[in-house]
C-alpha positions in Angstrom: 4.6 52.8 9.0 4.6 49.0 9.0 5.7 47.3 12.2 6.8 43.6 12.7 6.8 42.6 16.3 8.3 39.2 17.3 6.9 37.2 20.2 8.1 34.0 21.9 6.2 34.1 25.1 9.1 35.5 27.2 8.8 38.6 29.5 11.0 40.5 27.0 8.6 39.8 24.1 5.7 40.9 26.3 7.5 44.1 26.8 8.1 44.3 23.1 4.3 44.2 22.6 3.9 47.0 25.1 6.5 49.1 23.2 4.7 48.3 20.0 1.4 49.8 21.5 3.4 52.9 22.6 5.0 53.4 19.2 1.9 52.7 17.2 0.1 55.4 19.3 2.5 58.0 18.3 2.8 57.3 14.6 0.6 56.8 11.6 0.8 53.0 11.7 -0.8 51.3 8.7 0.1 47.7 9.7 1.2 45.8 12.7 2.1 42.2 12.1 3.0 39.9 15.0 5.2 36.9 14.3 6.1 33.7 16.2 8.7 31.4 14.7 8.8 27.9 16.0 12.4 26.6 15.9 11.6 23.1 17.1 14.4 20.8 18.1 14.0 18.3 20.8 17.1 19.5 22.7 15.6 23.1 22.7 12.7 21.7 24.8 14.8 19.8 27.4 14.7 16.6 25.4 17.7 14.5 24.2 18.1 14.4 20.4 17.5 11.0 18.9 17.7 9.5 15.4 14.9 10.5 13.1 13.4 7.0 12.7 13.5 6.1 16.4 10.7 7.3 18.7 9.0 9.1 15.8 5.6 9.1 17.6 7.1 10.6 20.7 8.9 13.3 18.6 5.6 14.1 16.8 3.8 14.4 20.1 6.4 16.9 21.3 6.3 18.8 18.1 2.5 19.0 18.2 2.7 20.3 21.8 5.2 22.9 20.7 3.0 24.0 17.8 0.0 24.3 20.1 2.0 26.4 22.6 3.2 28.6 19.7 -0.4 29.2 18.5 -1.3 30.1 22.1 1.6 32.6 22.3 0.6 34.2 19.0 -3.1 34.4 19.8 -2.4 36.1 23.1 -0.2 38.7 21.4 -2.9 39.3 18.7 -5.6 39.7 21.4 -3.5 42.2 23.3 -2.8 44.3 20.3 -6.4 44.2 19.0 -7.6 45.2 22.5 -5.6 48.4 21.9 -7.5 49.1 18.7 -4.6 48.1 16.4 -5.2 46.2 13.1 -3.1 43.1 13.5 -1.9 40.4 11.1 -0.7 37.2 12.8 2.2 35.2 11.2 3.3 31.7 12.3 6.4 30.2 10.7 8.7 27.3 11.4 12.5 27.4 11.1 15.4 29.6 12.2 13.8 32.7 13.8 16.4 35.4 12.7 16.5 34.2 9.1 12.8 34.1 8.7 12.2 37.4 10.5 14.8 39.2 8.3 13.6 37.7 5.1 10.0 38.5 5.9 10.8 42.1 6.9 12.7 42.7 3.7 10.2 41.0 1.4 7.2 42.8 2.9 8.8 46.2 3.4 8.5 46.6 7.2 9.8 49.9 8.5 10.8 48.5 12.0 11.2 45.2 13.7 10.5 45.1 17.4 11.6 42.2 19.5 12.8 41.4 23.0 16.3 40.7 24.1 16.9 37.2 25.5 20.0 38.3 27.4 22.0 35.2 26.6 25.5 35.2 28.1 28.6 33.2 28.4 29.2 29.9 26.6 25.5 29.7 25.4 25.8 33.0 23.6 29.1 32.0 22.0 27.7 28.6 20.8 24.2 29.7 19.7 24.2 33.5 19.5 21.0 35.3 20.1 18.0 35.9 17.9 17.9 39.6 18.6 21.6 40.0 17.7 21.2 38.0 14.5 18.1 40.1 13.5 20.0 43.3 14.3 22.9 42.3 12.1 20.9 41.0 9.2 17.9 43.4 9.0 17.6 45.9 6.2 15.3 48.1 8.3 15.3 49.6 11.8 15.4 47.2 14.7 14.1 48.0 18.2 15.4 45.6 20.9 13.5 45.8 24.1 15.2 44.7 27.4 
């Protein structure tokens, strides 16, 4: 069995890691990959969007910080899974999370994708949707969404 677990640093993704350990303990797991997808947009980090040529240095500093935070999230997840004696492959990507997760899962033949639910509601969900829902709708394999 090949497992792809998705992390973003949220409590739900931490629970997804715990479920991954539980599932891996009960099956013959040949591979566990942990992925973090950085979808960096200034407005997603509490910043106001600005024209690409203006404030480029500030934008690059924010993006560098976001990448650093992403690497920290990924390394913590890998460390946790390795501490449970699982062989882990870390994956870091940039772009739209659901698209990247689904393409990777299909291309690499994962049997299951495990990820946390963000619990988006109201207008935010209507406008942006949720990564977990988009993964669920687009995946060609089983998807386990952890609340």
